[in-house]
N, C-alpha and C positions, 0 to 999 in steps of 0.2 A: 504493500499500500504506500501511496505517496502522501506526504504531509505538506500542506500549503496554508498560507494565511492571507487574509484580506481585511483592510480597514475601509469600512463603508461610511463615507462622510454624508450623512443625510441632512435634510432641513430640520428635523427634530432631534434626531439622535445620532451619535457617532458609535458605530459598532466594530468590534474586532471579533473575527471568527478564525480560529485555527482548527483545521480539520484534516481527516484522512479520507481519500477517495478510494472506494473499493467497489468494483462492478457497477459503476454508474450511480452509486450512493455516496452521500457525504456523511462521515461519522465524526461528530464534533469532538475535539480534544479539549478545547477551552474557548470561552467567549467572554467579553466584557462590553459594557456600554456606558455611555455618559449622555445625559441630556444637555447638549450645548445649545439647542434651539437656534442654530445658525440662521435659519430662514426667518427669524422674528424681525419684522419691520421691513423686509426686503420688498414686499408687495407695495409698500407706501414710499419708501425712500430710494429703493433701487440699489442699496448698499448693505454689506455686511457690517454689523456693529463692531467696533473696535475691541470691546471687552470680549465679545464672543469669538473674534479672530484669535485672541490671545489664549482663551480657553481651549479652543479647538486644536491649536498648535501644540499645547501641553498635552492634551488627550492623546493626539496621534503619536507624539513622541513617547508617552508611556506605553501605548499599545504596541508600538514597534518593539520596545524592549521585552514586553511580555510575549510577544510572538517568538522572539529570538530565544527567550528562556524555555520555550516549549517546542524547540526544534524546527521552527519555520521562520528564519530570518528574512529580512527584506520583504515585507508584506506588500501585496498589491494595494495601493491607496486610491480609492475611487471617490470622486466627488460628483454629486448629482444636482438636482435642480437648484438648490439655494445658491451654491457656489457658481454653477453654470450661468445663472441668470443675473447675478450681482455685478454691477460695474467694477467693483474691486475684488472680484473673485480670484483674479491672478495673484493678488497680494497674499492670500493664504497658501497658494501653490509655492510662492517663493519663500514664505516663512518655514513651511514644512521642509523644503529642500535644505534651507539653512540649518535647521535644527536636527535633521535626521539624515540628510543625504538622499532621501527617497524622492522619487518623482511622483507627485500626485497627478492622476489623470482626470481631466474634466470630461467625463464621458457624455456622449450625445443621448438624447431621449431615446433614439433608436437602439443604441447599444444597451442602455439601461433596460429597455423592454425585452430585448433578446436574452439578456442574463437572467432577468426575472422569470421569464417563461421557462427557461432551462431548469432553473433552481426549483421553481414551483412543481414542475412535473416530476422532478426527482423525488419529491416528498409525498406524492399522492398516487394511488392506483386509479388508472382511467382507461377507458376505451373510447375511441373515436375523438371527434373534435373537442377542444377545450377553449374557453375564453378565460384568459388569466388577467386579473385586475390587481395591479400592484399600486396600492393607495399610499403615497407618501405624504410628506409634509408640504412640498412645493409643487408636485405634479402627480398625475395618475397615469400609469402606463396600461394600455389595453393591448393584449396580444391574442390573436385568434389563430388556431391551427390544430394539428394533431401531433406529429412527432417534431415539427419545426414550424416556426411562425409563417403564416400566409398573409396575415394583415397585422399591422402594428401601428400605434399612434400614441404620442405623448401629449397629454392635455393639461392645461394649467388649472387642475382641480385638486391639488393637494390640500390637506386639511388646514395647514397653516394659512395657506394663501386665501382660501375661501372663507375662513373665519375672519381674517383681517379685513377682507373686502366687504363682507355682508353682515357680520355679527358684531354688535357693540355691547348689547345687553348680556347679562349673566344672571340667570339663564337667558337663552335667546328667545326673542319674541316669535310668534307665529309668522309675522310678516317677514322677519329676517330670513327664517329658514325656508319659507316658500319662495322668496326671491332667489336664495341659493339654489334651491332645487330647480327652478325655472332656468337659471343660468346653466346648470349642469346638463339639463336636458337639451338645451340649445347646442352644446359643444359635443355631445356624444355622437360617434359616427353612425351612419346609416348602413350598417353591415347586416347581411343576412347570415346569421350564424347557425341556422337550422336547429338541430337538436343538441347543440354543444352544451356541455356542463360549464358552469361558471365556478372558477377557483380564484379565491382572493387571498392576498398576502399583504403584510405590513403591520406595523405596531398598533394601528388603530383597530385592526381586526382582532388581534390578541386582546386588546382592551375590551372590546364588545363581548368577547367570550367570558370576561370577568363580570360583566354586568348581567348577562343572561346565559343560561345553559340550554335554552331552547334552540331548535333548528332554525337557522337564519333563513326563513322564507321572506318573500316580499311582504306579506301581511304582517309578519312578526316584526320586520324592520320598520314599517310604517307605525305599528303600535309603540315600538320602542322609541321612535322619534317623538311621539306624543308624550311618552312617560318621562323621557329624559329632560324635556325642556321645562319640567316642573321643579327641577332642583339645581341650585347654583353648582358650579364646577367643584368648589370646595367640598361640598357635601358628597358629590359623586366620588371624588378622590378619596375621601375618608371611608365611605361605606363600602367601596368596592376595591380598595387597595391600589388605586391608580396614581400615577404621577400627576400632580396638579396641572401641568401643562398639557398632558394627554387628555385629561378629563375636560379641559377647556375646549378642545377641538373635536371632542367626540360627537356632538350634535351634527357637526358638519360631515363627519365621516358617515354617520348613520343615514343622513338625508341624501348624500351622494350615492350610497350603495343601494338604497331603496329606489331612487330614481333610475339608476342604471338597470336594475332587474326589471323594472316596469318598462323601460325603453326597449329592452330586448325581448320582452315577453317571457321572462324566466321565472320560475316558481321559487328557486332557492339558490343558495351558493354554499360552497364548501371552503373552509379556511385551511390553507396549507401553512406548514411551518417553514418551507423552503422559500427562497427568493433570490435577490440579486447576489448575496454573499455566497450562497450555495452554488449558484450558477457560475460565479467567478472561480470557485475552487475546482469545479468540474472542468472549466475551460483550461485552467492552469495545469490540471493533471494530464490533459490531452496535449499539452504543449502548444496551445493556441494563443495567438496574440489578442489581448483585450482591446 
């Protein structure tokens, strides 16, 4: 088995994954995460906050050391929507290079989608076509296909981005979430996905599973959207063991997912534990260029 590591610099969270690849599956060795919320404010200012740049650089430096201690030196460092879209995103690239010698890659939405698709399918059993939804903080990747992507798109529907744009109240008002849902519906692609299963990945999906253990049907998501807007994010965080920043964007995540299922005429979705990090380790194990 081969051992590799990746640091995923997302809009909400920076993750480290060290894992071994065996027969197309990723076996985690260790993982770490820190909520740096790099994407906070980017929708309004277009720039990464200076304090968050400093925190992100320190976190990536620490994670590189942890990867080295676990037998996977020189991790692949990937930056997604927040860094990619910010005017000063290149500044983080230079800071990481100076602190660690590592080259951070600002991957495109298309590459992010392909890696997420590969990682998601490695973690679920499926037959036939699949629509993978990777819901991040800055963007949402939609990828449709069977063994490989046939259609893919990166949309500005990440939970940080839509919360900053549409939600001012806590809990959000009906009007705010309805406007968010209408916005999402306008952006979703007009794909014919037939009988494809919907598989969703991302931190917001894992958070939703802490709030409810019910099957995530379109009806349950609409119901959950009504329930969750009755409680401030601090109450949700305390009662369900969520990070406060995750609880704050959860209404946007639920509204976006419900809208998506309705848009594609799907009954439910499956939450997968795999995603961009697992997809990256699979690619590295195959000797592929990211």
